[in-house]
N, C-alpha and C positions, 0 to 999 in steps of 0.2 A: 428303730429297736433292733438291739443287735441279742439275737438267740442262737440255742447252737444244741448241738448233738444229733447224732443221726436219728435218734427216736422220733424227736421234735421236727428235724425235717420232712419224714415221712406221715407226721400229720396235719401240718401245717396246710391250710389254704393257698394254693401255690400262687394265688392272683394278688395276694398280698406280698410277695417276696421280692424285693429289689433287686438283692446281689447275693452271692454265696464267696466266702473264703473259704479255700481248702489245701490243709497242709500239703506243703510238697512231698511229704512224704508218706501221705496218704496212700497207704496199699490194696483200700477196700475199694476195687475199681467198681463196684453197685450204685457207691455216691456219683461220681464223677459223670458212671454212664446215665442215673438217677435226672442229676442235673440238665445233661446235655438234651436227651429223651423230652425232656419239661419244659426245655428254650428258656432254662434261669442259666443269665451269665455269672460265670466266676473268676476267681483270680486266685491264683497257686502263688503261698505265700510260707513264709519262713515259720515255724513252730513259736519262735518267740514273736513273729506279732503277734501269732494269734493269742499267747497267753496275757498279751498286754491289754488285749481289748475287749477280753470279760476275766470273771476271776473263777470262775469253776470249771468242771471239765470238759470242754469244751467239744474232745474224740476227735479232734482234726477236719472238725466243718462248723463253721460261723455263720448265721445268716441272718443278712438284714432285713426287717421287715417292715410294713407301714405300724404307726404307733395303736396301741388297741382302741378300738372303736368300743365304746360303751355303750350301752343299751341306756330308755328311760324306763321309768314304770310300766308305764302304757304297754311295755312289751312284752309282758307277763302275758301270756296266751290263755282264754277264756278256759281251756281245757286244765290248765295247770292247776292242782291244788294242793302242792307243797314247795314252799318259797324259805330258803337261809336268807338271814339277816346277820352279817358281819357288824357287832359295835364298837368301831375302832380298834383292828386288829391292827398289828403292828409288822409283824413277823411274815416277809413274804414265803419263807418256807409254811405256815400255820395256811397260809389263803391258797397255795398251790396243792396242799394234800386235800383240804378241803373241796374244792374243785374237784379235783379226781375222783373223791367220794359221792359227793354228790351225781357224777357222771355214771360211776358205778350205780348208785339208788335210783336212777332216773330221773333226779330234781335238776330241773332245767334253769335256774333264775337263781343267782346270789346277790343279794342289796349289800351294796357298800357306802358309806357316807364319803364327800366329798375332803372334806378337811380331815387332820390328823388320823388318817388311816391308811394302811399301804393299798397300792395300786399295783396295776399288772405290769410287772417287770418280767426281762430274764429269767431270775429266779422262777417265779409264779409259773412262766411257761415252760422249765425245765422241770420242775416238781410234777406239776400238773400231766405232763406227759401227753401230751395234745387234746385233752379233755377240754380245755377253753374254746373250740370250733364246735364242741355240742351245748355250753353251758353258757347264758348268757349273764354277765358283771355288770350289775345295774348299777350307776353312779345317781347318789340323789342329795339334795341339800341340807334336807335334814331327816332324821330319822322319826321322828314322832311324829310329825307329818305321813311320812309314807305308808305307817303303821295304822294311822288314822284311815287312809287312803283305803289301803288292805281291810280293814274292818269294815267298811263301807261295802266292799266285795264279798263280803260273806267269810272273809279269813278271824280264825283264832291266833292269837298271838300268845305263843310259849317261848319262856325266858329260860336260860340255865343259870343258876346262881346253886352255892351249896348250901344256901338255907331253902330249899325249895320242897315240896314234894318229890320223893321219888319217883323218877321217869316211867317206871313199871305198875304205878298204880292208880295213872292216869288212865281216861277213857277219852280218847282224841278226837277231836273235832276231824270233819270230811275235810276241811279248808284249815290247814293251817302253815303257819311261819314257826319255823324254829330259830332263836335268837342267840348266837354263841357272843360273850362278853370278849374285852379287850385280856390281852396276856396276863396284865398286872391287876388291873383296877376289876375286871370283870364288867356287868351291865351298868351303865352309868344311870342314874336317878331317873329321870323322867321316863328314859327306857323301860326299868323295870316299873313304874307307877303307872304308865299305859299300856302294860302287859295284863293276859288276861289270866293268865297261870304263870309261877315261877315253878320250875321242874328242877330235880338235882338228882346226880349219880351217887349214891350211896357208896361211901368208902369206908374199908374196912382195914387200911393198913394205917399204917402212923403220919403218914403224908395225905394233907387235906384236898390236893387240886390236882388235875390232869392237864395236859397239855391240850391247849384249845382244839386243835385239828383230829386228836383223840377222841375229845369228847363230844367234838362235832358227828364222830363216826360211830359214836357210839347209841349217839341222840337220834341220828339220824334212822338208822335201821332198829331201833327201838319205839322210834312213833310211826314207823311207817305199818308194823302188826302184819306184814306179810302181802299188804294191798299192791 
């Protein structure tokens, strides 16, 4: 997988790096020195080649790393009491932003489904700005099965939907899962039916919905109650 950007390079687990591609016109010698000091082989290339390799702002550095190694549901640690589940999100910018918010909030696990869902890619890596090194992305075959397993472990399931109870009026359980729905269709029917509580963010303007990552940020901190 190709990732890019100076900040991404600083946050990467260097054991996963295969090779780097550095712009011939790169004037920041800290980057080349960092690569040399960490025994990372790199190739000096024209900017045109870098531009063709990725679509984002590469800042003169592209890194070839191993594909993301997803975690399993059993990798959730015993001391984790707040997990985020994403119900078939499609936008990598949303996933990257949610990963970053989770890291800032101390949440260590995000669950996504294998099918019809965004995966960890270069955009997710760029937007999350290194947070993926400290947040586990768990891949499951079936979200409802995962919900039921988490319930057996004592987790309470809160799904975000516009037709729910205001998130400010809830006395949250000690162990909780926040489910964020698809950008267009929201929470799927079976996930909603297997949730313990449907919560919403009050809307005071004329628009009736927020971006998925914005909603996640509001609810993550709103549900945390300063714990």
